[in-house]
C-alpha positions in Angstrom: 0.0 0.0 0.0 1.4 3.4 -1.0 1.6 6.4 1.3 -1.6 8.4 1.8 -1.4 11.7 0.0 -5.0 12.8 0.2 -6.7 15.3 2.5 -5.2 15.0 6.0 -8.3 16.5 7.6 -10.3 13.6 6.4 -8.1 11.0 8.1 -8.1 13.1 11.3 -11.9 13.2 11.4 -12.2 9.5 10.7 -9.9 8.7 13.6 -11.1 11.5 15.8 -7.5 12.4 16.3 -5.4 15.4 15.2 -2.8 14.0 12.9 -1.4 17.5 12.5 -1.0 17.9 16.3 -2.5 21.4 16.2 -6.3 20.6 16.5 -7.2 22.6 13.5 -8.2 19.5 11.5 -11.0 18.8 14.1 -12.0 22.3 15.0 -14.7 22.9 12.4 -16.1 19.4 12.0 -15.2 17.1 14.9 -17.0 14.1 13.4 -16.3 11.5 10.8 -16.4 12.4 7.1 -19.3 11.3 4.9 -23.1 11.7 4.9 -23.4 9.6 8.1 -20.4 11.0 9.8 -22.4 13.0 12.4 -24.3 9.8 13.5 -23.2 8.0 16.6 -20.0 6.1 16.2 -20.1 2.3 16.3 -18.5 0.6 19.2 -15.2 -0.9 18.2 -14.0 -4.4 19.0 -10.7 -4.9 20.8 -9.0 -5.6 17.5 -10.6 -2.4 16.1 -9.3 -0.3 18.9 -5.8 -1.7 18.4 -6.0 -1.1 14.7 -7.2 2.5 15.1 -4.3 3.2 17.5 -1.8 1.9 15.0 -3.4 4.0 12.2 -3.2 7.1 14.4 0.6 6.7 14.9 1.3 5.7 11.3 -0.6 8.7 9.9 0.9 11.0 12.5 4.4 10.3 11.2 3.3 9.8 7.5 4.5 6.2 7.0 3.0 3.5 4.8 2.1 0.1 6.2 5.3 -1.6 5.1 7.6 1.1 6.5 5.7 1.2 9.8 5.9 -2.6 10.3 9.6 -2.4 9.5 10.2 0.2 12.2 8.1 -1.8 14.7 10.2 -4.9 14.0 13.4 -2.9 14.7 11.9 -1.4 17.9 10.8 -4.8 19.2 14.4 -6.1 18.9 15.9 -3.2 20.9 16.4 -3.3 24.7 13.7 -1.7 26.7 9.9 -1.2 26.2 8.9 -1.9 22.6 6.3 0.8 22.5 8.6 3.5 23.7 11.4 2.3 21.4 8.9 2.6 18.5 8.2 6.2 19.3 11.9 6.9 19.7 12.7 5.5 16.3 9.9 7.5 14.7 11.1 10.7 16.4 14.6 10.0 15.2 13.6 10.2 11.5 15.2 13.1 9.7 11.9 14.5 8.4 10.4 14.5 11.9 13.5 16.3 13.4 13.3 19.0 10.7 9.6 19.4 11.7 10.5 19.4 15.5 13.1 22.1 14.9 10.5 24.4 13.3 11.9 24.4 9.7 8.5 23.2 8.5 5.0 23.6 9.9 4.0 20.0 9.1 5.8 16.7 8.7 4.7 16.6 5.0 6.4 19.9 4.5 9.5 18.7 6.3 9.6 15.6 4.1 9.4 17.8 1.0 12.4 19.9 2.2 14.5 16.8 2.8 13.4 15.3 -0.6 14.4 18.4 -2.4 17.9 18.4 -0.9 17.6 21.5 1.3 18.9 19.7 4.5 22.3 18.5 5.6 23.2 16.1 8.5 26.7 16.7 9.9 27.6 18.7 6.8 26.5 16.2 4.2 23.4 16.5 2.1 20.8 13.9 3.0 17.6 13.6 0.8 16.1 10.5 2.5 13.2 11.5 4.8 13.4 8.2 6.7 17.1 8.6 7.5 17.6 7.7 11.1 19.5 10.4 13.0 21.7 9.6 16.0 22.0 11.6 19.3 24.4 14.5 18.7 23.8 14.8 14.9 23.8 18.3 13.6 21.0 19.1 11.2 21.3 22.3 9.1 19.8 24.1 6.1 22.1 23.8 3.1 23.9 27.1 2.4 22.2 27.6 -1.0 18.8 27.3 0.8 19.3 29.7 3.7 16.8 32.2 2.2 14.2 29.6 1.3 10.8 31.3 2.0 9.0 28.2 3.3 11.7 27.7 5.9 11.8 31.3 7.0 8.0 31.5 7.2 7.8 28.3 9.3 10.5 29.6 11.7 8.5 32.8 12.2 5.3 30.8 13.0 7.2 28.4 15.4 7.5 29.9 18.9 9.2 27.0 20.7 10.8 23.6 20.0 10.9 20.4 21.9 13.5 20.1 24.7 15.3 17.2 23.0 16.3 19.3 20.1 18.2 22.6 20.0 18.0 25.1 17.1 19.7 28.3 16.2 17.4 30.4 14.1 20.2 32.7 13.0 22.5 30.0 11.7 19.6 27.7 10.7 21.4 24.8 12.5 20.1 22.4 15.1 21.2 19.5 17.1 19.5 16.3 18.2 20.4 16.6 21.8 19.0 13.5 23.6 16.4 10.8 23.4 12.9 12.2 24.0 11.0 11.4 27.2 7.6 9.7 26.7 6.0 12.7 28.5 7.3 15.0 25.7 5.5 13.1 23.0 1.8 12.9 22.0 -0.2 11.8 25.0 -3.2 10.7 23.0 -1.3 7.7 21.6 -1.4 4.4 23.5 1.6 2.6 22.2 0.9 -0.6 24.2 -2.1 -1.2 22.0 0.1 -1.1 18.9 2.4 -3.7 20.5 -0.6 -5.8 21.2 -1.8 -5.4 17.6 1.4 -6.7 16.2 1.8 -9.5 18.8 -1.7 -10.9 18.5 
Protein backbone atom coordinates (compact mmCIF):
# COMPACT_ATOMS: atom_id res chain seq x y z
CA UNK A 1 0.00 0.00 0.00
CA UNK A 2 1.40 3.41 -0.99
CA UNK A 3 1.64 6.42 1.33
CA UNK A 4 -1.59 8.35 1.79
CA UNK A 5 -1.37 11.73 0.04
CA UNK A 6 -5.04 12.77 0.19
CA UNK A 7 -6.69 15.29 2.55
CA UNK A 8 -5.16 15.02 6.02
CA UNK A 9 -8.26 16.51 7.65
CA UNK A 10 -10.35 13.60 6.35
CA UNK A 11 -8.15 11.02 8.08
CA UNK A 12 -8.07 13.07 11.29
CA UNK A 13 -11.86 13.21 11.38
CA UNK A 14 -12.15 9.48 10.67
CA UNK A 15 -9.88 8.67 13.62
CA UNK A 16 -11.13 11.54 15.82
CA UNK A 17 -7.46 12.42 16.33
CA UNK A 18 -5.43 15.44 15.18
CA UNK A 19 -2.76 13.98 12.88
CA UNK A 20 -1.35 17.51 12.47
CA UNK A 21 -1.01 17.87 16.28
CA UNK A 22 -2.55 21.36 16.23
CA UNK A 23 -6.27 20.56 16.54
CA UNK A 24 -7.21 22.60 13.46
CA UNK A 25 -8.19 19.48 11.54
CA UNK A 26 -10.98 18.77 14.08
CA UNK A 27 -11.97 22.34 14.97
CA UNK A 28 -14.69 22.88 12.36
CA UNK A 29 -16.09 19.38 11.99
CA UNK A 30 -15.24 17.11 14.94
CA UNK A 31 -17.03 14.11 13.45
CA UNK A 32 -16.29 11.45 10.83
CA UNK A 33 -16.43 12.39 7.13
CA UNK A 34 -19.30 11.28 4.89
CA UNK A 35 -23.06 11.69 4.90
CA UNK A 36 -23.45 9.63 8.10
CA UNK A 37 -20.35 11.03 9.80
CA UNK A 38 -22.37 12.95 12.39
CA UNK A 39 -24.25 9.83 13.51
CA UNK A 40 -23.25 7.97 16.65
CA UNK A 41 -19.96 6.09 16.15
CA UNK A 42 -20.09 2.31 16.25
CA UNK A 43 -18.54 0.59 19.24
CA UNK A 44 -15.20 -0.89 18.22
CA UNK A 45 -14.01 -4.40 19.00
CA UNK A 46 -10.70 -4.94 20.82
CA UNK A 47 -9.03 -5.55 17.46
CA UNK A 48 -10.64 -2.39 16.05
CA UNK A 49 -9.30 -0.29 18.93
CA UNK A 50 -5.77 -1.66 18.42
CA UNK A 51 -5.97 -1.12 14.65
CA UNK A 52 -7.18 2.46 15.13
CA UNK A 53 -4.29 3.21 17.50
CA UNK A 54 -1.82 1.86 14.96
CA UNK A 55 -3.38 3.97 12.20
CA UNK A 56 -3.18 7.09 14.38
CA UNK A 57 0.56 6.73 14.89
CA UNK A 58 1.25 5.68 11.31
CA UNK A 59 -0.59 8.69 9.86
CA UNK A 60 0.89 11.04 12.47
CA UNK A 61 4.40 10.30 11.18
CA UNK A 62 3.32 9.79 7.54
CA UNK A 63 4.53 6.23 6.98
CA UNK A 64 3.02 3.53 4.79
CA UNK A 65 2.14 0.11 6.20
CA UNK A 66 5.35 -1.62 5.11
CA UNK A 67 7.59 1.12 6.51
CA UNK A 68 5.72 1.23 9.80
CA UNK A 69 5.89 -2.55 10.25
CA UNK A 70 9.62 -2.45 9.54
CA UNK A 71 10.15 0.24 12.19
CA UNK A 72 8.11 -1.79 14.69
CA UNK A 73 10.20 -4.93 14.01
CA UNK A 74 13.36 -2.91 14.68
CA UNK A 75 11.89 -1.42 17.89
CA UNK A 76 10.84 -4.85 19.20
CA UNK A 77 14.45 -6.12 18.89
CA UNK A 78 15.88 -3.23 20.91
CA UNK A 79 16.39 -3.35 24.67
CA UNK A 80 13.66 -1.72 26.75
CA UNK A 81 9.93 -1.19 26.21
CA UNK A 82 8.92 -1.94 22.61
CA UNK A 83 6.26 0.81 22.45
CA UNK A 84 8.62 3.53 23.68
CA UNK A 85 11.37 2.27 21.37
CA UNK A 86 8.91 2.58 18.47
CA UNK A 87 8.21 6.22 19.34
CA UNK A 88 11.93 6.92 19.73
CA UNK A 89 12.71 5.51 16.27
CA UNK A 90 9.88 7.51 14.69
CA UNK A 91 11.09 10.69 16.41
CA UNK A 92 14.64 10.00 15.15
CA UNK A 93 13.59 10.18 11.49
CA UNK A 94 15.17 13.12 9.67
CA UNK A 95 11.86 14.52 8.38
CA UNK A 96 10.44 14.48 11.92
CA UNK A 97 13.46 16.28 13.40
CA UNK A 98 13.28 18.95 10.68
CA UNK A 99 9.64 19.42 11.72
CA UNK A 100 10.50 19.44 15.46
CA UNK A 101 13.14 22.10 14.91
CA UNK A 102 10.54 24.37 13.30
CA UNK A 103 11.90 24.37 9.74
CA UNK A 104 8.49 23.17 8.51
CA UNK A 105 4.97 23.58 9.92
CA UNK A 106 4.00 19.96 9.10
CA UNK A 107 5.79 16.67 8.69
CA UNK A 108 4.70 16.60 5.05
CA UNK A 109 6.40 19.94 4.54
CA UNK A 110 9.53 18.67 6.30
CA UNK A 111 9.57 15.58 4.08
CA UNK A 112 9.45 17.79 1.00
CA UNK A 113 12.37 19.91 2.24
CA UNK A 114 14.47 16.78 2.77
CA UNK A 115 13.44 15.25 -0.58
CA UNK A 116 14.41 18.42 -2.44
CA UNK A 117 17.89 18.40 -0.91
CA UNK A 118 17.64 21.49 1.33
CA UNK A 119 18.87 19.69 4.49
CA UNK A 120 22.29 18.46 5.62
CA UNK A 121 23.25 16.11 8.45
CA UNK A 122 26.72 16.66 9.91
CA UNK A 123 27.60 18.75 6.84
CA UNK A 124 26.51 16.19 4.24
CA UNK A 125 23.36 16.52 2.12
CA UNK A 126 20.76 13.87 2.98
CA UNK A 127 17.62 13.63 0.83
CA UNK A 128 16.10 10.54 2.46
CA UNK A 129 13.24 11.53 4.85
CA UNK A 130 13.39 8.17 6.67
CA UNK A 131 17.10 8.58 7.47
CA UNK A 132 17.58 7.69 11.15
CA UNK A 133 19.52 10.37 13.01
CA UNK A 134 21.71 9.62 16.02
CA UNK A 135 21.97 11.58 19.25
CA UNK A 136 24.37 14.47 18.67
CA UNK A 137 23.76 14.76 14.92
CA UNK A 138 23.81 18.33 13.60
CA UNK A 139 20.98 19.12 11.18
CA UNK A 140 21.29 22.26 9.07
CA UNK A 141 19.78 24.05 6.11
CA UNK A 142 22.05 23.82 3.06
CA UNK A 143 23.95 27.05 2.37
CA UNK A 144 22.16 27.65 -0.95
CA UNK A 145 18.76 27.28 0.80
CA UNK A 146 19.30 29.69 3.72
CA UNK A 147 16.84 32.19 2.23
CA UNK A 148 14.19 29.57 1.34
CA UNK A 149 10.83 31.33 1.98
CA UNK A 150 9.01 28.22 3.28
CA UNK A 151 11.70 27.65 5.92
CA UNK A 152 11.79 31.30 7.00
CA UNK A 153 7.98 31.52 7.20
CA UNK A 154 7.83 28.35 9.25
CA UNK A 155 10.46 29.59 11.72
CA UNK A 156 8.46 32.79 12.21
CA UNK A 157 5.34 30.76 12.99
CA UNK A 158 7.18 28.43 15.42
CA UNK A 159 7.53 29.90 18.90
CA UNK A 160 9.19 26.99 20.73
CA UNK A 161 10.82 23.64 19.98
CA UNK A 162 10.88 20.40 21.93
CA UNK A 163 13.53 20.14 24.66
CA UNK A 164 15.25 17.15 23.01
CA UNK A 165 16.34 19.34 20.06
CA UNK A 166 18.23 22.64 19.95
CA UNK A 167 17.97 25.07 17.06
CA UNK A 168 19.75 28.32 16.21
CA UNK A 169 17.36 30.44 14.11
CA UNK A 170 20.16 32.74 12.96
CA UNK A 171 22.47 29.99 11.69
CA UNK A 172 19.56 27.65 10.74
CA UNK A 173 21.37 24.81 12.45
CA UNK A 174 20.06 22.40 15.08
CA UNK A 175 21.23 19.46 17.15
CA UNK A 176 19.47 16.26 18.18
CA UNK A 177 20.41 16.59 21.85
CA UNK A 178 18.96 13.52 23.56
CA UNK A 179 16.40 10.75 23.44
CA UNK A 180 12.91 12.21 23.97
CA UNK A 181 11.02 11.39 27.16
CA UNK A 182 7.63 9.75 26.74
CA UNK A 183 6.00 12.74 28.49
CA UNK A 184 7.27 15.05 25.70
CA UNK A 185 5.46 13.11 22.97
CA UNK A 186 1.80 12.88 21.98
CA UNK A 187 -0.22 11.82 25.03
CA UNK A 188 -3.21 10.67 22.97
CA UNK A 189 -1.25 7.70 21.61
CA UNK A 190 -1.40 4.41 23.53
CA UNK A 191 1.63 2.60 22.16
CA UNK A 192 0.95 -0.56 24.21
CA UNK A 193 -2.13 -1.19 22.05
CA UNK A 194 0.07 -1.07 18.94
CA UNK A 195 2.40 -3.65 20.49
CA UNK A 196 -0.63 -5.84 21.23
CA UNK A 197 -1.83 -5.39 17.63
CA UNK A 198 1.41 -6.74 16.15
CA UNK A 199 1.85 -9.46 18.80
CA UNK A 200 -1.67 -10.88 18.55
